[in-house]
N, C-alpha and C positions, 0 to 999 in steps of 0.2 A: 248709845243705845246698845243693849245686850243682844247681840245677833243670835244667841242661842234660843231666844224666844221665838225666832222665825223657823227654827229647825223642827220638822214634824215629829222627830223621835223624842225630843226633850219632853219629859213628863209621862212617857209611855212605858208600859211594862212589856219588855221584849221577851219572847219565848215563855211567857207566864212566870218569869223568875227575876229578870234584871230590870230594876226601875232606873230609867235614864234620868239623871239629874241635870247635867250641863254638858255642853260641847267643849272639849279641851283643845283640839287641833284638827285641821283639815289637811290631808296629804294628797299625793298624786293618785293613790289607789283606794284610800279609805279615810273615814272620819273617826276620830277617837273621842269617846264620851266618858265622863265620870258617872258611875252608876253604883247602885247598891244591890247586892245579891240578897234578895228577900228570904231566901231559904236558909242561908248561913249567916245572914245579918252582918255582912262585911262590905267595905268599900272596895271597889275595883275599877279597872278601866275596860271599856268595851270598844273594840276596834271593829267598825262596821264597814264592809266593802261598799263602794259607791254602786248605786243601782245600775248605772250604765255598764259596769263591769261584771255584775253578778250573773248576767245572762251568758257570759263568756266562760265556757267550761275550762279553758286554759288558765284564766285568772282565778277562778274558784279553786282549781287544783293547786295553784301556787299558794293561795290563801290558806287552804287546809294544810298544805305542806309546812307552812310556817308553824302552825300549832303542833304538828307532830314532831318537827325538828326541835323547836325550843323546849317542848315537854321533855325531850331526852337530855337536855342540858341542865342538870341540877347544879347550878353555879351561883354563888352570891352576887356576882356582877352581871348576871343575865336576867332581864325582866321575865318573870315566870308566866306561864300560860296555864290557866285553870280549866278552861272549857272551850269547846267549839261547837257551833250549831247553826241552824237556820230557823227563821221565823217568817214564813211567806217568802217575799222577795229579798229579805235581809239575810246576809251571811255574816256571821260575827265570830270574834274571838273574845273570850273573857280573860283578862290579863291582870297581873299585879299592878296596883295603882301606886305610883311613886310621886309623892307630894314634893314639889320643888320646881326645878327649871331644867332647861336643856343647856348643853354647852354653847349652842348658838346664842341663847339669851345672855349667857355670861360674856361671850365675846362682844356682843352688841353693846352691852353695858360697860364693860371694862376696857375693851380694846385688846391690846397685847397683854399677856400674862407673864409674871415672873417665871423663870425656869423651874423653880421648885413647884409652883402651882401647876405648870404645864405637865411636869413629870408625875405629880400626884394624880392627875386626871388620866394621863396616857397609860400608866402602869396597870390600873384595874381594867381599863378597856382592853389592853393586850392580854390580860389574864382571862377575860371573858372570851375573846376571840380564840385564844390558845386552846381553851376547853372545847370550843366548837371545831377548831381545826383538827385536834386530836380525836374528836368524835366522828370526823369524816365530813364536816360541813364547811362551806364557804359563805360568808355573809353577803358580799358583793355590793353593798350599798352603805359603807361606812362613811359618816359625815357628822358634823357637830349636832345636827338635828336629831340624830339617833343615839346621842350620849346623854343620859339623864343624870342629874345631880340632885339627890334628895335633900330635904331639909336637915336630915341627920348626917349629911356629908358623904353618904354612900354614892358610888358611881356605878351606873348600870347601863348595859348596851341593850337597845330596843330595836324593834322593827326588823325581824328576820324574814320579812316578806319576800325577799329575793334569794333566800338561802337555797343552795343546791348541794347535793352530795358531791364530794370531791371527785369521785370516779364516774360521774355522769357527764354527758355532753352539756356544756353550758352556753353554747352559742345560740343566738336568735337570728335566723336567716334574714339577712338584709337589714338588721337593726342592732342597736346596742342598748341594753336595758341598764339604767343606773343614773347617777347624778353627775352632771357634766364635769364639775370642778374636781371630782375625786376619782375619775375613771383612770385606770392604768392603761398604758399604751397598747398592751395586747388586747384589752377589752375593746378599744376603739378600732384597732386594725383588723383583728381576727374575730372579735365577738366572743372570746373565750376567757375564762377566769378560773384561777385556782387560789390557793391560800396566799400566794404572793401578790395577788390583786388587792386583798385586804391589807397586806403589809404596805403597799404603795399608798392606799387611801389613808392609813394611819400616819404615814410620813407627811402627807399633805396637811392633815389635821394638826400635827405637831408644828409644822411651819406656821400655820395660821394662828396657833396659840402663842407662839413666840414672837410673831411680828404683827399680829392684828389684821393681816390681809392674806388673801389667797395668792399662791405663787404665780398663777397664770390668770390674767385678766383679759377680757376682750368684749367687744360690743355684741358679738353673737356667739352662740354655742359652737359654731364651726371654727371660729378663731381660737377659742379655748382648747378645743380638741386638737387643732393643728399644733398648738404650742406643746400640748402633752406629748405629741408624737415626735416633735422636732427640736424641742428645747429641754435642757435639764432644769430641774427645780433649783433655783438659785440658793446659795447658802443663806440662812437666816441672818448671819452677821452682816450681810450686805445692806439689810434694812435696819438692823439693830447693832450699831457699832459697839465693839467690846464684848459681844456675846462669845461665850466659851467655844473654842474650836471643836470640843467633843460633841457639842450639840449640832454643829454644822455637819460633822461626820455621821451622826445618828440620822439626820434628815437625808443626807446624801445616800447612805446605805439603804434606807427604806424606799427611796424614790428613784432608784436607778432605773433607767428606761429599759435596760435588759433585765428581764425577770430572773435570769440565772445569777445576776450579780446581787440580788436582794437576799435577805434572810429567808429561809425556806418557809417559815410560818410565823405566827404571832408569838409563839413561845420563844423562838430564836431571837426575835426583835426585842422581846421583854428582857432577855438576858443582856442584850446590848444596852438597853435603857438602864438597867441596874448598874452595869459597868460604868456608863457615862455619869450617872449620879454619884457613884462612889469616887470618881476622879475629880469632882468639882468641889470647890471650897464653899463655905457658907456664903461668902460675899458674892461668888458667881451665881449661886442658886437664888439668892435674894435680890439680884440686880434688877432694878425697875427699868423696863424698856421705855424709850421716849414716846412710843405709841400708846402707852397705858394712860387712859383718861382718868384713872383713879388708882390709888395704891391697892394692889391685890392682897388681901389678907393672907398671912402665912401660918398663923396659929390654927390648930385644928378646931378650936372653939369658934373662931370667926368664920372659917371656911364652910361651916355647916349651914350658913344662911346667905348664900350668894344668890339673891333673888333680884332680878332686874327691876329697875324703877321706871324705865322708859317703856312706852307702848310697844307691844310685840309687832314685828314686821313679818311679812310673808316669808317663810323659809324657802330654801332652794329645793324644789320637789324632785323626786325621781322621774326621769324622762325616758321616753323611747325615741332614740335619735337614729336617722339613717346612718348605716355603718360606713358607706362610701362617702368621702368628703370631696367637694369640688376643689379643683386646684385654685390656689391663690394666684391671681394674675395681676401683674402690674404693667400698665400701658405707658409707653413713653412716646411723646409726639416727635415727629420728624423735625430735624433742624431746618430752619428757613434761612437760606443763604441769600444775601443781597445781590442784586444784579450788578455785574461789573459795569463801571462807567467808562466812557471813551476817554482816552488820554487827551489832555489839552494840547491843541496844535501849537508848535513853537512860534514865538513872536517873530514877525518879519524883522530882518536886520534894518536897523536905522530907525524903526518905529518906536516911539516913546510909550512905556506902559501907562495905561489909563484905566479908569473904572470900566467894568464890563458893560456891554451895551444892553439895551432893553431886550433884544432878541436872545442874547446869551442867558439872561436871568430867567426868561420864560422857559428856555430849554432845560436849564438846571432844575427848576421847580417841577417841570413835567417829568423829568427823569426820576426825581425823588418820589413823586406821587405814584409814578408807574411802578417803582420798586416796592413801595409800601403796599400798593394794591395787589401786585403779584404775590408778595409775601403773605398778605392776609388771605389771599385766595388759596395759596398752598396750605396755610394753616387750617383754613376752613375745610378744605377737601380732606385733609389727613386727620384732623382732630376736632376742629370747631363744630362740625355738624354731628358729631357722635357723642353719646353719653353711655355710661355703664348701667346695666340693669341692677337696681339695688338689691340687697339681701331680702329674700321673700320667703324662704323655706320656714315652715312651722308657724308662719304668721296667719292670722285670720284673713279671710277674703277682704274684709273692709280695710284692715290695716295694710294689706298688700296694695289695694287700690290707692290708698292715701300716699304710700311711699312712691308708687309709680307716678302719681300726679305731681308730687313734689319734685321728681326727677324730670318732669316734662314729657312723660310717656303716657300713653293711653292703654286701656285694656281692650284687646282685640276680641277675645273669646274666653269663656270659662268652661273648661272640661271637668267633669266630675268622675272620679274613679274610686274603686274600693281600695282600702289600705288597712292592713292589720297593725301598722306601726305609727301612722300619723293620725292625730285626733280628727274627728269629724269636723268639717268646716275650715280646716287649716290647709295651707298651700303645701303641696308635696312636690311640685315641679313647676317649671315655667319654660316657655320657648320665646325668645332666647333664655338661656339659663342665667341665674344671678352672676354678675361679674363680667358677662360678655358685653361687647360694644354694640350699640344700636343707634341708628340715626335719631336725632332729637325729633320728637313729635310722632314717631312711629308707635306701633302698638305691640303689646306683649300678650301672649296666650297663657292664662293661668290654669294649672291642674290642681283642683281642690279635692281633698279627701272626702269620700262618702262614709268613712269609717269601715269597720270590718264587713266583708261580704257575708251575707246570710244565705245559707243553703237550706232549702226545704227538704225534709226527710220524705222520700218517695213512699207510695203505698205498695208494700211488698206482700200483702196477704195472699196466701195460696201460691206464691212464687217459689219454685224449688230453691234450696239453700244456695247452691253454686251460682245460679242466675241472680239471686238476691244480692249476694256479695258483689258480683260484677256491676249490678245497677247502682249500688252504693258508691263504688269507686268512680263510676261514670258521672255521678251526681256531685262528686267532690267530697264525699264523706268516707269514713273508714269503717269496715266491718268490725264490730266489737265482739263481746262475749256471747257465745251461743249456749242457750239453755233449751231443754226439751220438755215438752208437756203433752199430755193426752189430748186428743181432739176427736170429736165424733164426726165433724164435717170437713176438716182440713186434711188432705191426703198426707200419708207418711212422708216425711222429709221436706214438706213445704212449710213456709213461714206462716205462723199464726198471728204474730204481731211484732212490733218494734218498740224500743225504749230509747229516745222519746218517740211518741206516736207519729204516724204519718201526718205531714203538713206542718210539723213543728220547725221553726227556723233554728239553724245551728251554724256555727262558724265552720269554715272549710276545714276538712281533715278531722272533724270531731268524730268520735267513735259512736256507733249506733249498735246497741245490743239487739240480738235477734232471738225470738222464741220460735222453735221449730217443732212441728208436730211429730209425736210418736205414734200417730194413728189412734184408732179406737182402742180402749183398754181391753186386755185379755186377762182373765183370771186363770192362773196356772193350775191345771188339774194334777191329780196323783197318778203317776204312771209306773211307779216302782212295783216290781213283781210281774209286770206284763211282759209279753214278748217284745223284742226290739222293733220289729216291723209294725206291730199294733201301736206301740207307743209313738213311733215316728209319725205314722199316719194321723193319729189323733192330734198331735201338736201342730203338724203342718196344716191340718184342716182349720186350725184356729189362727193361721197366719204367722206362726212362729217358725224360726229357722232351727233345725235340729242338727247337732253334731254328736257323733258317737265317739267316746274316748277310745284311744287305741289300746290302753292298758285295762285289763279286766281285774276284778278284785274278788276275794272270797266274801261271801255273804250268805245269810240264811236262804236267800232266794235261789231257786234251782238254776243250774248252769244254763246260760243263754238268755236269761231274763234280765230285766232292768234291775240293777242293784241300787243305783243312786241317781237322783236328778239334781242338776246344779242349782235350780231355782225351787225353793220350797213351795209346796201346794198352797194356794190362796193368794200368792203374790200377784200384783197387777203388773202386766207387761204391755209394752207397745207392740203393734204389729211389726214383724220383721226382726224383733229381738231374738237373740240366740239362746238356746237351752242345750246344755251338754248332758248326755246320758252315759252312764257307766254300766257296763254289762257284768253280770255275775259269772264267776267260773265255779260256782257251787260253794257249799260251806266247807270250812276248814275242819279236818278231823282232829279232835283233841282227846287225850287220855283222861278218863273219868277217875277222879279221886275216890278212894274207899272211905265212906263216911259211916259205915255200920258201927254201932256201939257209941256214936257221938250224940250229944244233945242235939235236938232238932234245930235250934237257932244256930249252933256252931256248924252243923252239917250244911245248912242253907248258905251260910257265909262262905264256906269253903267251895261249894259248887258254883256259887255266883261268881266268886273271884276267879274261877277257872274258865268262865265264859259260857256257863249254862244257865238256862232258866230252871227254876226249882218249884216243884209242887209237893206239898206235904200231905200224906194220906194218913188220917187218924181213924182206925177202925172204931166201931161203936163201943166195944168193950175195952178200948185202950185208954188208960189213964196215965200212961208213961210218955215222956218226951224223949226217950232214948230210941235211936233209929235201929230197927231190926233188919231191914232190907232196903235195897235201892233197885230201880227199874233197869239200870245198866250197871253191871258188876264193876267194882273198882279194878282198874288196870285195863279195862276194855276201852275202845275209842268210840266217840259219838260226835256228830256234827256240831260245830261251834254254834251256840245260840239255841240248840235244841233243848227240850224239857226233860229233866231227870226227876222221876217221882220217887220220893223216899217215904217209907212206912214205919210208924212207931210200933213198939212192942205192945202185946196184949197181956195184961197182968192177971 
């Protein structure tokens, strides 16, 4: 049965543009669909965030960061991002559609790969990551599921959903974000990652391609993480006899537990991969590992259609795991020593040895039974009555109950607590803890996650800004961006509203934007030319603050009057906003040019250029445009900006 028929998005038109045709894959954070862009008539992939995560601002931010980050990586081996948007509760990315399969599909179908095929896949992956590293980004979740192999043979890196800038903090308090089998030791131990964490993951992927198996295996994620921290990745030749030592060295260099011992970034590892390939013979490159279930094609024509024929299995999803790991404890029972037996009394002289008497036999049997009973009692007291609490972390409540029942233990109580890292309904702790000894038949208290704690935005309307910020912090939220707006009824400096609005549920430490009142609007009047005291009184009467500039300027206004106002007349201001007034020290005196005998247009141009206003007087009987006289004689001084009258000749 096609499960895509049960998906509510299949057949829908998302955001009025993207027609969803089929579901391709489901991951830990999002579902990927094949869709058609009805506007550009092209096939693409839509990555839609799970609805449970779309309400979390941190996950939405990470999701959008993927679009912005990948959009900056114009590289042929990186899956391109075309668009990002929302449609109701759906948050999506529109990405390049790569028809083909993933490296996980190839490994599931083929098992181990020939060295040539492994390097053919590794090198474009490193080229893509190298472009990201040199652009300042770290992928942080490299794994076979994120390596796409197109039908045309192209290799592309996908799912930059965990990408972070190299120079930003990448730790997640109390948790590790990534896929267990490919986490670098520093990601597990400190929750931090740089370019060398991607290098480590690529080394693990190379080992898996060469051997058909992951280097570290365990029944639980905690066991795998413990091996990453305490055990080196074994050389691939240990699983594939005869494998070239250069490939062992390449894997060892990439997966060194000390980050300083690894290549600095994917570009450096790519150089080592090229050097390793160049030192191998064709026979070494084309050697078929015993783990290969079928010959891996080596020709480029054959490699373009590596499509699995077996049903797809669930991929290893990106997980959020507790950063601190419980200690691995091994319990040893105490040694049970047999009780010493009394020495046999010496036979009396002269008495012939004979079969032991009935009383002697009864004594011997009693001693043996007593020794066995005491030994069994000692064993029971020390070990027999105890059992270990089985692994319960990250299990569902029902699964945890089943495991406890199989171990002969009961559930005493179930406590439910909020958690930002453990999925809702999963066990986040127990008392006693997993691995600790407990008497058989006793009970265990389970601590089950309620999911992320939701904080309601408080009602801050009419609350002063400083107090509103404090109330947000006390509620477990963070004050966000402050914008200001006019309000007829909310006092100056008090909160008009919040975004999101009051009563909305948010994750702890989410930012809340505040809109703060600028008071009732005030239309700025014209006060230039007025006396300073009069202008100040007028503006303060409107609720504005007035500041008089220390420096005075020359202006046409008389000395001591307002020459300039910092806010143009008609501008809308909020109460309490500041206006600066500049006082005039009178007009500047300028020498008047002599324009008599000049054409009226030229005379006007000369006087205007000198800083004067010009008025042309043409007498009734004047038909000439030649200037006969001017109101201020040439060479004399007049105030800057004053009017000079010029008169034309009478013919």
